[in-house]
PyMOL CGO cylinders between C-alpha atoms (Angstrom):
from pymol import cmd
from pymol.cgo import CYLINDER

trace = [
    CYLINDER, 0.29, 0.13, 0.12, 2.85, 2.29, 0.36, 0.3, 1, 1, 1, 1, 1, 1,
    CYLINDER, 2.85, 2.29, 0.36, 4.82, 4.02, -2.10, 0.3, 1, 1, 1, 1, 1, 1,
    CYLINDER, 4.82, 4.02, -2.10, 7.71, 6.65, -2.53, 0.3, 1, 1, 1, 1, 1, 1,
    CYLINDER, 7.71, 6.65, -2.53, 7.92, 10.09, -0.36, 0.3, 1, 1, 1, 1, 1, 1,
    CYLINDER, 7.92, 10.09, -0.36, 6.32, 12.19, -3.43, 0.3, 1, 1, 1, 1, 1, 1,
    CYLINDER, 6.32, 12.19, -3.43, 4.05, 9.88, -5.38, 0.3, 1, 1, 1, 1, 1, 1,
    CYLINDER, 4.05, 9.88, -5.38, 0.67, 10.48, -4.47, 0.3, 1, 1, 1, 1, 1, 1,
    CYLINDER, 0.67, 10.48, -4.47, -2.44, 12.27, -5.82, 0.3, 1, 1, 1, 1, 1, 1,
    CYLINDER, -2.44, 12.27, -5.82, -3.82, 13.77, -2.67, 0.3, 1, 1, 1, 1, 1, 1,
    CYLINDER, -3.82, 13.77, -2.67, -3.50, 14.70, 0.21, 0.3, 1, 1, 1, 1, 1, 1,
    CYLINDER, -3.50, 14.70, 0.21, -6.04, 14.10, 3.21, 0.3, 1, 1, 1, 1, 1, 1,
    CYLINDER, -6.04, 14.10, 3.21, -5.95, 15.22, 6.48, 0.3, 1, 1, 1, 1, 1, 1,
    CYLINDER, -5.95, 15.22, 6.48, -7.28, 13.37, 8.97, 0.3, 1, 1, 1, 1, 1, 1,
    CYLINDER, -7.28, 13.37, 8.97, -8.04, 14.58, 13.08, 0.3, 1, 1, 1, 1, 1, 1,
    CYLINDER, -8.04, 14.58, 13.08, -7.69, 12.13, 15.72, 0.3, 1, 1, 1, 1, 1, 1,
    CYLINDER, -7.69, 12.13, 15.72, -10.35, 13.45, 18.53, 0.3, 1, 1, 1, 1, 1, 1,
    CYLINDER, -10.35, 13.45, 18.53, -11.69, 12.15, 21.97, 0.3, 1, 1, 1, 1, 1, 1,
    CYLINDER, -11.69, 12.15, 21.97, -10.77, 11.88, 26.17, 0.3, 1, 1, 1, 1, 1, 1,
    CYLINDER, -10.77, 11.88, 26.17, -7.62, 11.36, 27.01, 0.3, 1, 1, 1, 1, 1, 1,
    CYLINDER, -7.62, 11.36, 27.01, -6.47, 7.77, 27.48, 0.3, 1, 1, 1, 1, 1, 1,
    CYLINDER, -6.47, 7.77, 27.48, -8.71, 6.41, 24.86, 0.3, 1, 1, 1, 1, 1, 1,
    CYLINDER, -8.71, 6.41, 24.86, -5.71, 5.05, 22.55, 0.3, 1, 1, 1, 1, 1, 1,
    CYLINDER, -5.71, 5.05, 22.55, -5.92, 7.81, 20.17, 0.3, 1, 1, 1, 1, 1, 1,
    CYLINDER, -5.92, 7.81, 20.17, -2.08, 7.93, 19.30, 0.3, 1, 1, 1, 1, 1, 1,
    CYLINDER, -2.08, 7.93, 19.30, -1.83, 3.90, 19.63, 0.3, 1, 1, 1, 1, 1, 1,
    CYLINDER, -1.83, 3.90, 19.63, -4.51, 3.85, 16.68, 0.3, 1, 1, 1, 1, 1, 1,
    CYLINDER, -4.51, 3.85, 16.68, -2.09, 6.24, 14.70, 0.3, 1, 1, 1, 1, 1, 1,
    CYLINDER, -2.09, 6.24, 14.70, 1.24, 3.99, 15.63, 0.3, 1, 1, 1, 1, 1, 1,
    CYLINDER, 1.24, 3.99, 15.63, -0.89, 1.50, 14.61, 0.3, 1, 1, 1, 1, 1, 1,
    CYLINDER, -0.89, 1.50, 14.61, -1.81, 2.52, 11.81, 0.3, 1, 1, 1, 1, 1, 1,
    CYLINDER, -1.81, 2.52, 11.81, 1.28, 4.48, 10.55, 0.3, 1, 1, 1, 1, 1, 1,
    CYLINDER, 1.28, 4.48, 10.55, 3.95, 1.80, 12.37, 0.3, 1, 1, 1, 1, 1, 1,
    CYLINDER, 3.95, 1.80, 12.37, 2.16, -1.11, 12.59, 0.3, 1, 1, 1, 1, 1, 1,
    CYLINDER, 2.16, -1.11, 12.59, 3.05, -1.95, 16.17, 0.3, 1, 1, 1, 1, 1, 1,
    CYLINDER, 3.05, -1.95, 16.17, 1.19, -1.15, 19.06, 0.3, 1, 1, 1, 1, 1, 1,
    CYLINDER, 1.19, -1.15, 19.06, 2.99, 1.18, 21.89, 0.3, 1, 1, 1, 1, 1, 1,
    CYLINDER, 2.99, 1.18, 21.89, 1.93, -0.09, 25.34, 0.3, 1, 1, 1, 1, 1, 1,
    CYLINDER, 1.93, -0.09, 25.34, 3.28, 2.65, 27.35, 0.3, 1, 1, 1, 1, 1, 1,
    CYLINDER, 3.28, 2.65, 27.35, 1.94, 5.56, 24.50, 0.3, 1, 1, 1, 1, 1, 1,
    CYLINDER, 1.94, 5.56, 24.50, 2.14, 8.76, 26.40, 0.3, 1, 1, 1, 1, 1, 1,
    CYLINDER, 2.14, 8.76, 26.40, -0.31, 11.35, 27.11, 0.3, 1, 1, 1, 1, 1, 1,
    CYLINDER, -0.31, 11.35, 27.11, -0.68, 13.93, 24.01, 0.3, 1, 1, 1, 1, 1, 1,
    CYLINDER, -0.68, 13.93, 24.01, 0.60, 17.12, 24.40, 0.3, 1, 1, 1, 1, 1, 1,
    CYLINDER, 0.60, 17.12, 24.40, -1.90, 19.83, 22.16, 0.3, 1, 1, 1, 1, 1, 1,
    CYLINDER, -1.90, 19.83, 22.16, -1.22, 17.39, 19.01, 0.3, 1, 1, 1, 1, 1, 1,
    CYLINDER, -1.22, 17.39, 19.01, 1.18, 15.00, 17.31, 0.3, 1, 1, 1, 1, 1, 1,
    CYLINDER, 1.18, 15.00, 17.31, 1.44, 14.32, 13.42, 0.3, 1, 1, 1, 1, 1, 1,
    CYLINDER, 1.44, 14.32, 13.42, 1.59, 10.98, 11.31, 0.3, 1, 1, 1, 1, 1, 1,
    CYLINDER, 1.59, 10.98, 11.31, 1.60, 10.19, 7.60, 0.3, 1, 1, 1, 1, 1, 1,
    CYLINDER, 1.60, 10.19, 7.60, 1.55, 7.31, 5.53, 0.3, 1, 1, 1, 1, 1, 1,
    CYLINDER, 1.55, 7.31, 5.53, 0.57, 6.43, 1.64, 0.3, 1, 1, 1, 1, 1, 1,
    CYLINDER, 0.57, 6.43, 1.64, -2.31, 4.04, 1.18, 0.3, 1, 1, 1, 1, 1, 1,
    CYLINDER, -2.31, 4.04, 1.18, -4.14, 3.27, -2.35, 0.3, 1, 1, 1, 1, 1, 1,
    CYLINDER, -4.14, 3.27, -2.35, -8.04, 4.08, -2.89, 0.3, 1, 1, 1, 1, 1, 1,
    CYLINDER, -8.04, 4.08, -2.89, -9.40, 3.23, -6.66, 0.3, 1, 1, 1, 1, 1, 1,
    CYLINDER, -9.40, 3.23, -6.66, -5.91, 3.10, -8.16, 0.3, 1, 1, 1, 1, 1, 1,
    CYLINDER, -5.91, 3.10, -8.16, -5.15, 6.64, -7.00, 0.3, 1, 1, 1, 1, 1, 1,
    CYLINDER, -5.15, 6.64, -7.00, -1.96, 7.41, -4.33, 0.3, 1, 1, 1, 1, 1, 1,
    CYLINDER, -1.96, 7.41, -4.33, -3.26, 9.23, -0.83, 0.3, 1, 1, 1, 1, 1, 1,
    CYLINDER, -3.26, 9.23, -0.83, -1.30, 10.31, 1.25, 0.3, 1, 1, 1, 1, 1, 1,
    CYLINDER, -1.30, 10.31, 1.25, -2.98, 10.86, 4.59, 0.3, 1, 1, 1, 1, 1, 1,
    CYLINDER, -2.98, 10.86, 4.59, -1.69, 13.90, 6.96, 0.3, 1, 1, 1, 1, 1, 1,
    CYLINDER, -1.69, 13.90, 6.96, -3.11, 12.53, 10.46, 0.3, 1, 1, 1, 1, 1, 1,
    CYLINDER, -3.11, 12.53, 10.46, -2.86, 14.78, 13.56, 0.3, 1, 1, 1, 1, 1, 1,
    CYLINDER, -2.86, 14.78, 13.56, -3.68, 13.30, 17.09, 0.3, 1, 1, 1, 1, 1, 1,
    CYLINDER, -3.68, 13.30, 17.09, -5.28, 15.60, 19.07, 0.3, 1, 1, 1, 1, 1, 1,
    CYLINDER, -5.28, 15.60, 19.07, -4.74, 15.69, 23.23, 0.3, 1, 1, 1, 1, 1, 1,
    CYLINDER, -4.74, 15.69, 23.23, -7.85, 15.46, 25.33, 0.3, 1, 1, 1, 1, 1, 1,
    CYLINDER, -7.85, 15.46, 25.33, -7.25, 16.81, 28.14, 0.3, 1, 1, 1, 1, 1, 1,
    CYLINDER, -7.25, 16.81, 28.14, -9.54, 20.00, 28.81, 0.3, 1, 1, 1, 1, 1, 1,
    CYLINDER, -9.54, 20.00, 28.81, -6.91, 22.51, 28.95, 0.3, 1, 1, 1, 1, 1, 1,
    CYLINDER, -6.91, 22.51, 28.95, -5.35, 21.63, 25.43, 0.3, 1, 1, 1, 1, 1, 1,
    CYLINDER, -5.35, 21.63, 25.43, -9.21, 21.71, 23.58, 0.3, 1, 1, 1, 1, 1, 1,
    CYLINDER, -9.21, 21.71, 23.58, -8.34, 25.72, 23.30, 0.3, 1, 1, 1, 1, 1, 1,
    CYLINDER, -8.34, 25.72, 23.30, -5.11, 24.45, 20.99, 0.3, 1, 1, 1, 1, 1, 1,
    CYLINDER, -5.11, 24.45, 20.99, -6.49, 20.96, 18.90, 0.3, 1, 1, 1, 1, 1, 1,
    CYLINDER, -6.49, 20.96, 18.90, -9.57, 23.06, 18.44, 0.3, 1, 1, 1, 1, 1, 1,
    CYLINDER, -9.57, 23.06, 18.44, -7.50, 24.89, 15.38, 0.3, 1, 1, 1, 1, 1, 1,
    CYLINDER, -7.50, 24.89, 15.38, -6.69, 22.05, 14.01, 0.3, 1, 1, 1, 1, 1, 1,
    CYLINDER, -6.69, 22.05, 14.01, -10.34, 20.93, 13.01, 0.3, 1, 1, 1, 1, 1, 1,
    CYLINDER, -10.34, 20.93, 13.01, -10.44, 23.48, 10.57, 0.3, 1, 1, 1, 1, 1, 1,
    CYLINDER, -10.44, 23.48, 10.57, -9.45, 22.32, 7.11, 0.3, 1, 1, 1, 1, 1, 1,
    CYLINDER, -9.45, 22.32, 7.11, -10.36, 18.41, 8.21, 0.3, 1, 1, 1, 1, 1, 1,
    CYLINDER, -10.36, 18.41, 8.21, -11.58, 15.79, 5.33, 0.3, 1, 1, 1, 1, 1, 1,
    CYLINDER, -11.58, 15.79, 5.33, -11.67, 13.25, 8.23, 0.3, 1, 1, 1, 1, 1, 1,
    CYLINDER, -11.67, 13.25, 8.23, -11.98, 12.81, 11.67, 0.3, 1, 1, 1, 1, 1, 1,
    CYLINDER, -11.98, 12.81, 11.67, -11.89, 9.91, 13.55, 0.3, 1, 1, 1, 1, 1, 1,
    CYLINDER, -11.89, 9.91, 13.55, -13.52, 10.07, 17.08, 0.3, 1, 1, 1, 1, 1, 1,
    CYLINDER, -13.52, 10.07, 17.08, -12.33, 7.82, 19.50, 0.3, 1, 1, 1, 1, 1, 1,
    CYLINDER, -12.33, 7.82, 19.50, -13.68, 6.51, 22.64, 0.3, 1, 1, 1, 1, 1, 1,
    CYLINDER, -13.68, 6.51, 22.64, -12.97, 3.40, 25.08, 0.3, 1, 1, 1, 1, 1, 1,
    CYLINDER, -12.97, 3.40, 25.08, -15.43, 0.09, 25.14, 0.3, 1, 1, 1, 1, 1, 1,
    CYLINDER, -15.43, 0.09, 25.14, -14.26, -0.22, 28.77, 0.3, 1, 1, 1, 1, 1, 1,
    CYLINDER, -14.26, -0.22, 28.77, -14.99, 3.32, 30.25, 0.3, 1, 1, 1, 1, 1, 1,
    CYLINDER, -14.99, 3.32, 30.25, -18.55, 4.60, 29.97, 0.3, 1, 1, 1, 1, 1, 1,
    CYLINDER, -18.55, 4.60, 29.97, -17.41, 8.35, 30.58, 0.3, 1, 1, 1, 1, 1, 1,
    CYLINDER, -17.41, 8.35, 30.58, -15.23, 8.35, 27.35, 0.3, 1, 1, 1, 1, 1, 1,
    CYLINDER, -15.23, 8.35, 27.35, -18.68, 7.08, 25.60, 0.3, 1, 1, 1, 1, 1, 1,
    CYLINDER, -18.68, 7.08, 25.60, -20.55, 9.83, 27.03, 0.3, 1, 1, 1, 1, 1, 1,
    CYLINDER, -20.55, 9.83, 27.03, -18.58, 12.45, 26.48, 0.3, 1, 1, 1, 1, 1, 1,
    CYLINDER, -18.58, 12.45, 26.48, -18.90, 11.48, 22.41, 0.3, 1, 1, 1, 1, 1, 1,
    CYLINDER, -18.90, 11.48, 22.41, -21.97, 14.06, 22.02, 0.3, 1, 1, 1, 1, 1, 1,
    CYLINDER, -21.97, 14.06, 22.02, -19.27, 17.17, 23.02, 0.3, 1, 1, 1, 1, 1, 1,
    CYLINDER, -19.27, 17.17, 23.02, -16.84, 15.99, 20.79, 0.3, 1, 1, 1, 1, 1, 1,
    CYLINDER, -16.84, 15.99, 20.79, -19.34, 15.37, 17.99, 0.3, 1, 1, 1, 1, 1, 1,
    CYLINDER, -19.34, 15.37, 17.99, -20.49, 18.96, 18.48, 0.3, 1, 1, 1, 1, 1, 1,
    CYLINDER, -20.49, 18.96, 18.48, -16.92, 20.64, 18.18, 0.3, 1, 1, 1, 1, 1, 1,
    CYLINDER, -16.92, 20.64, 18.18, -16.52, 18.63, 15.03, 0.3, 1, 1, 1, 1, 1, 1,
    CYLINDER, -16.52, 18.63, 15.03, -19.66, 19.77, 13.54, 0.3, 1, 1, 1, 1, 1, 1,
    CYLINDER, -19.66, 19.77, 13.54, -18.76, 23.12, 14.53, 0.3, 1, 1, 1, 1, 1, 1,
    CYLINDER, -18.76, 23.12, 14.53, -15.19, 23.80, 13.66, 0.3, 1, 1, 1, 1, 1, 1,
    CYLINDER, -15.19, 23.80, 13.66, -15.03, 21.69, 10.26, 0.3, 1, 1, 1, 1, 1, 1,
    CYLINDER, -15.03, 21.69, 10.26, -17.15, 21.72, 6.97, 0.3, 1, 1, 1, 1, 1, 1,
    CYLINDER, -17.15, 21.72, 6.97, -20.05, 19.86, 6.39, 0.3, 1, 1, 1, 1, 1, 1,
    CYLINDER, -20.05, 19.86, 6.39, -18.54, 17.33, 4.10, 0.3, 1, 1, 1, 1, 1, 1,
    CYLINDER, -18.54, 17.33, 4.10, -15.95, 16.37, 6.60, 0.3, 1, 1, 1, 1, 1, 1,
    CYLINDER, -15.95, 16.37, 6.60, -15.86, 12.17, 7.03, 0.3, 1, 1, 1, 1, 1, 1,
    CYLINDER, -15.86, 12.17, 7.03, -16.96, 11.52, 10.65, 0.3, 1, 1, 1, 1, 1, 1,
    CYLINDER, -16.96, 11.52, 10.65, -15.85, 7.82, 12.12, 0.3, 1, 1, 1, 1, 1, 1,
    CYLINDER, -15.85, 7.82, 12.12, -16.54, 6.72, 15.52, 0.3, 1, 1, 1, 1, 1, 1,
    CYLINDER, -16.54, 6.72, 15.52, -14.34, 4.11, 16.95, 0.3, 1, 1, 1, 1, 1, 1,
    CYLINDER, -14.34, 4.11, 16.95, -14.85, 1.82, 19.77, 0.3, 1, 1, 1, 1, 1, 1,
    CYLINDER, -14.85, 1.82, 19.77, -11.01, 1.43, 21.05, 0.3, 1, 1, 1, 1, 1, 1,
    CYLINDER, -11.01, 1.43, 21.05, -9.89, -1.89, 22.92, 0.3, 1, 1, 1, 1, 1, 1,
    CYLINDER, -9.89, -1.89, 22.92, -11.76, -4.15, 21.65, 0.3, 1, 1, 1, 1, 1, 1,
    CYLINDER, -11.76, -4.15, 21.65, -8.84, -7.18, 22.87, 0.3, 1, 1, 1, 1, 1, 1,
    CYLINDER, -8.84, -7.18, 22.87, -10.53, -5.92, 26.42, 0.3, 1, 1, 1, 1, 1, 1,
    CYLINDER, -10.53, -5.92, 26.42, -14.44, -7.00, 25.67, 0.3, 1, 1, 1, 1, 1, 1,
    CYLINDER, -14.44, -7.00, 25.67, -14.29, -8.80, 29.14, 0.3, 1, 1, 1, 1, 1, 1,
    CYLINDER, -14.29, -8.80, 29.14, -13.83, -5.22, 30.38, 0.3, 1, 1, 1, 1, 1, 1,
    CYLINDER, -13.83, -5.22, 30.38, -16.60, -3.67, 28.55, 0.3, 1, 1, 1, 1, 1, 1,
    CYLINDER, -16.60, -3.67, 28.55, -18.74, -1.21, 29.79, 0.3, 1, 1, 1, 1, 1, 1,
    CYLINDER, -18.74, -1.21, 29.79, -20.42, 0.19, 26.59, 0.3, 1, 1, 1, 1, 1, 1,
    CYLINDER, -20.42, 0.19, 26.59, -22.60, -2.12, 24.37, 0.3, 1, 1, 1, 1, 1, 1,
    CYLINDER, -22.60, -2.12, 24.37, -21.66, -2.68, 20.48, 0.3, 1, 1, 1, 1, 1, 1,
    CYLINDER, -21.66, -2.68, 20.48, -25.47, -2.25, 20.12, 0.3, 1, 1, 1, 1, 1, 1,
    CYLINDER, -25.47, -2.25, 20.12, -25.62, 1.37, 21.89, 0.3, 1, 1, 1, 1, 1, 1,
    CYLINDER, -25.62, 1.37, 21.89, -22.37, 2.63, 20.23, 0.3, 1, 1, 1, 1, 1, 1,
    CYLINDER, -22.37, 2.63, 20.23, -24.07, 1.44, 16.61, 0.3, 1, 1, 1, 1, 1, 1,
    CYLINDER, -24.07, 1.44, 16.61, -27.46, 3.13, 17.75, 0.3, 1, 1, 1, 1, 1, 1,
    CYLINDER, -27.46, 3.13, 17.75, -25.36, 6.34, 18.30, 0.3, 1, 1, 1, 1, 1, 1,
    CYLINDER, -25.36, 6.34, 18.30, -23.60, 6.19, 15.25, 0.3, 1, 1, 1, 1, 1, 1,
    CYLINDER, -23.60, 6.19, 15.25, -26.62, 5.65, 13.17, 0.3, 1, 1, 1, 1, 1, 1,
    CYLINDER, -26.62, 5.65, 13.17, -28.93, 8.47, 14.52, 0.3, 1, 1, 1, 1, 1, 1,
    CYLINDER, -28.93, 8.47, 14.52, -25.66, 10.95, 13.74, 0.3, 1, 1, 1, 1, 1, 1,
    CYLINDER, -25.66, 10.95, 13.74, -24.92, 9.92, 10.46, 0.3, 1, 1, 1, 1, 1, 1,
    CYLINDER, -24.92, 9.92, 10.46, -21.59, 8.52, 11.63, 0.3, 1, 1, 1, 1, 1, 1,
    CYLINDER, -21.59, 8.52, 11.63, -19.56, 5.77, 10.14, 0.3, 1, 1, 1, 1, 1, 1,
    CYLINDER, -19.56, 5.77, 10.14, -18.71, 3.24, 12.69, 0.3, 1, 1, 1, 1, 1, 1,
    CYLINDER, -18.71, 3.24, 12.69, -16.41, 0.50, 13.78, 0.3, 1, 1, 1, 1, 1, 1,
    CYLINDER, -16.41, 0.50, 13.78, -14.96, -1.04, 16.88, 0.3, 1, 1, 1, 1, 1, 1,
    CYLINDER, -14.96, -1.04, 16.88, -11.39, -1.76, 16.94, 0.3, 1, 1, 1, 1, 1, 1,
    CYLINDER, -11.39, -1.76, 16.94, -7.69, -2.71, 18.99, 0.3, 1, 1, 1, 1, 1, 1,
    CYLINDER, -7.69, -2.71, 18.99, -4.75, -0.29, 18.73, 0.3, 1, 1, 1, 1, 1, 1,
    CYLINDER, -4.75, -0.29, 18.73, -3.02, -3.32, 20.52, 0.3, 1, 1, 1, 1, 1, 1,
    CYLINDER, -3.02, -3.32, 20.52, -3.70, -5.88, 18.10, 0.3, 1, 1, 1, 1, 1, 1,
    CYLINDER, -3.70, -5.88, 18.10, -4.89, -4.14, 15.01, 0.3, 1, 1, 1, 1, 1, 1,
    CYLINDER, -4.89, -4.14, 15.01, -7.90, -5.64, 14.83, 0.3, 1, 1, 1, 1, 1, 1,
    CYLINDER, -7.90, -5.64, 14.83, -10.47, -3.03, 11.67, 0.3, 1, 1, 1, 1, 1, 1,
    CYLINDER, -10.47, -3.03, 11.67, -7.47, -0.21, 12.94, 0.3, 1, 1, 1, 1, 1, 1,
    CYLINDER, -7.47, -0.21, 12.94, -6.60, -0.09, 8.86, 0.3, 1, 1, 1, 1, 1, 1,
    CYLINDER, -6.60, -0.09, 8.86, -10.47, -0.17, 7.76, 0.3, 1, 1, 1, 1, 1, 1,
    CYLINDER, -10.47, -0.17, 7.76, -11.14, 2.83, 10.01, 0.3, 1, 1, 1, 1, 1, 1,
    CYLINDER, -11.14, 2.83, 10.01, -8.66, 4.75, 8.22, 0.3, 1, 1, 1, 1, 1, 1,
    CYLINDER, -8.66, 4.75, 8.22, -9.14, 3.61, 4.73, 0.3, 1, 1, 1, 1, 1, 1,
    CYLINDER, -9.14, 3.61, 4.73, -13.54, 3.59, 4.80, 0.3, 1, 1, 1, 1, 1, 1,
    CYLINDER, -13.54, 3.59, 4.80, -12.88, 7.15, 5.82, 0.3, 1, 1, 1, 1, 1, 1,
    CYLINDER, -12.88, 7.15, 5.82, -10.40, 8.05, 3.27, 0.3, 1, 1, 1, 1, 1, 1,
    CYLINDER, -10.40, 8.05, 3.27, -12.80, 6.05, 0.76, 0.3, 1, 1, 1, 1, 1, 1,
    CYLINDER, -12.80, 6.05, 0.76, -15.63, 8.21, 1.48, 0.3, 1, 1, 1, 1, 1, 1,
    CYLINDER, -15.63, 8.21, 1.48, -13.85, 11.10, 0.96, 0.3, 1, 1, 1, 1, 1, 1,
    CYLINDER, -13.85, 11.10, 0.96, -12.74, 9.99, -2.16, 0.3, 1, 1, 1, 1, 1, 1,
    CYLINDER, -12.74, 9.99, -2.16, -16.07, 9.04, -3.11, 0.3, 1, 1, 1, 1, 1, 1,
    CYLINDER, -16.07, 9.04, -3.11, -17.23, 12.85, -2.37, 0.3, 1, 1, 1, 1, 1, 1,
    CYLINDER, -17.23, 12.85, -2.37, -14.77, 14.20, -4.56, 0.3, 1, 1, 1, 1, 1, 1,
    CYLINDER, -14.77, 14.20, -4.56, -15.95, 12.19, -7.34, 0.3, 1, 1, 1, 1, 1, 1,
    CYLINDER, -15.95, 12.19, -7.34, -19.35, 13.31, -7.17, 0.3, 1, 1, 1, 1, 1, 1,
    CYLINDER, -19.35, 13.31, -7.17, -18.60, 16.78, -6.86, 0.3, 1, 1, 1, 1, 1, 1,
    CYLINDER, -18.60, 16.78, -6.86, -19.61, 17.18, -3.27, 0.3, 1, 1, 1, 1, 1, 1,
    CYLINDER, -19.61, 17.18, -3.27, -16.09, 18.69, -2.04, 0.3, 1, 1, 1, 1, 1, 1,
    CYLINDER, -16.09, 18.69, -2.04, -14.57, 21.62, -3.71, 0.3, 1, 1, 1, 1, 1, 1,
    CYLINDER, -14.57, 21.62, -3.71, -11.08, 21.01, -3.72, 0.3, 1, 1, 1, 1, 1, 1,
    CYLINDER, -11.08, 21.01, -3.72, -10.54, 24.56, -4.19, 0.3, 1, 1, 1, 1, 1, 1,
    CYLINDER, -10.54, 24.56, -4.19, -11.98, 25.44, -0.66, 0.3, 1, 1, 1, 1, 1, 1,
    CYLINDER, -11.98, 25.44, -0.66, -9.15, 25.58, 1.48, 0.3, 1, 1, 1, 1, 1, 1,
    CYLINDER, -9.15, 25.58, 1.48, -11.43, 23.75, 4.30, 0.3, 1, 1, 1, 1, 1, 1,
    CYLINDER, -11.43, 23.75, 4.30, -11.78, 20.88, 2.10, 0.3, 1, 1, 1, 1, 1, 1,
    CYLINDER, -11.78, 20.88, 2.10, -9.17, 19.27, 4.10, 0.3, 1, 1, 1, 1, 1, 1,
    CYLINDER, -9.17, 19.27, 4.10, -7.74, 17.46, 0.75, 0.3, 1, 1, 1, 1, 1, 1,
    CYLINDER, -7.74, 17.46, 0.75, -5.02, 19.12, -1.56, 0.3, 1, 1, 1, 1, 1, 1,
    CYLINDER, -5.02, 19.12, -1.56, -4.38, 16.96, -5.01, 0.3, 1, 1, 1, 1, 1, 1,
    CYLINDER, -4.38, 16.96, -5.01, -0.93, 17.18, -6.84, 0.3, 1, 1, 1, 1, 1, 1,
    CYLINDER, -0.93, 17.18, -6.84, 0.67, 18.33, -3.98, 0.3, 1, 1, 1, 1, 1, 1,
    CYLINDER, 0.67, 18.33, -3.98, 3.11, 21.62, -4.89, 0.3, 1, 1, 1, 1, 1, 1,
    CYLINDER, 3.11, 21.62, -4.89, 5.37, 21.20, -1.71, 0.3, 1, 1, 1, 1, 1, 1,
    CYLINDER, 5.37, 21.20, -1.71, 5.89, 17.56, -1.69, 0.3, 1, 1, 1, 1, 1, 1,
    CYLINDER, 5.89, 17.56, -1.69, 6.26, 15.90, 2.02, 0.3, 1, 1, 1, 1, 1, 1,
    CYLINDER, 6.26, 15.90, 2.02, 4.55, 19.28, 3.59, 0.3, 1, 1, 1, 1, 1, 1,
    CYLINDER, 4.55, 19.28, 3.59, 2.05, 19.05, 6.32, 0.3, 1, 1, 1, 1, 1, 1,
    CYLINDER, 2.05, 19.05, 6.32, -1.24, 21.08, 5.77, 0.3, 1, 1, 1, 1, 1, 1,
    CYLINDER, -1.24, 21.08, 5.77, -0.62, 22.68, 9.66, 0.3, 1, 1, 1, 1, 1, 1,
    CYLINDER, -0.62, 22.68, 9.66, 2.04, 23.27, 11.71, 0.3, 1, 1, 1, 1, 1, 1,
    CYLINDER, 2.04, 23.27, 11.71, 4.63, 20.96, 12.60, 0.3, 1, 1, 1, 1, 1, 1,
    CYLINDER, 4.63, 20.96, 12.60, 3.56, 18.36, 15.57, 0.3, 1, 1, 1, 1, 1, 1,
    CYLINDER, 3.56, 18.36, 15.57, 3.90, 19.66, 19.44, 0.3, 1, 1, 1, 1, 1, 1,
    CYLINDER, 3.90, 19.66, 19.44, 5.92, 17.78, 22.46, 0.3, 1, 1, 1, 1, 1, 1,
    CYLINDER, 5.92, 17.78, 22.46, 5.22, 14.90, 24.43, 0.3, 1, 1, 1, 1, 1, 1,
    CYLINDER, 5.22, 14.90, 24.43, 5.45, 14.14, 27.50, 0.3, 1, 1, 1, 1, 1, 1,
    CYLINDER, 5.45, 14.14, 27.50, 6.50, 11.33, 29.22, 0.3, 1, 1, 1, 1, 1, 1,
    CYLINDER, 6.50, 11.33, 29.22, 3.29, 10.26, 31.63, 0.3, 1, 1, 1, 1, 1, 1,
    CYLINDER, 3.29, 10.26, 31.63, 1.85, 6.20, 30.41, 0.3, 1, 1, 1, 1, 1, 1,
    CYLINDER, 1.85, 6.20, 30.41, -1.54, 5.97, 28.88, 0.3, 1, 1, 1, 1, 1, 1,
]
cmd.load_cgo(trace, "trace")
């Protein structure tokens, strides 16, 4: 699925959002590096990752901004919502509080992104089914009621991680093909044939602190 660093037709900007400790950074590392970080530290501000994928024969570079879940960073991370083509909204299936906060995260996403932004709900830590605190059915109902794509995944085992990122990209690409996404609009979160290969769509990644997830 990967290719040379500059051999791609589109750049899609993603953001990963959700409460602290739900595994956002671990999902990013599993997708970009194919490995699980057992001692994934909390993100300060934002972190950044990339990977080139293929959709319908087109090479697409995903620029993924992993945002901090702490309330004290919300003012900083909200600026990264703008111009996002895809938003992965994550909760922890073993912690109901992270599920209960989804409405707040969804409100921010809807208010700060464009109407065409694809929002994908991810119930992370599906490998901990014995500690489950949120049923698949209720999360699926929440997703359906709000027009979201949904899957349960595990950053630890890699289950459905690839699918979440790729299905989001497929839906964004379909919006381009259908003419629902204006590539000339700065807020679309999509660039076609990048003028400056390898350059992020936003600011460089922030530092991280050493505390564990």
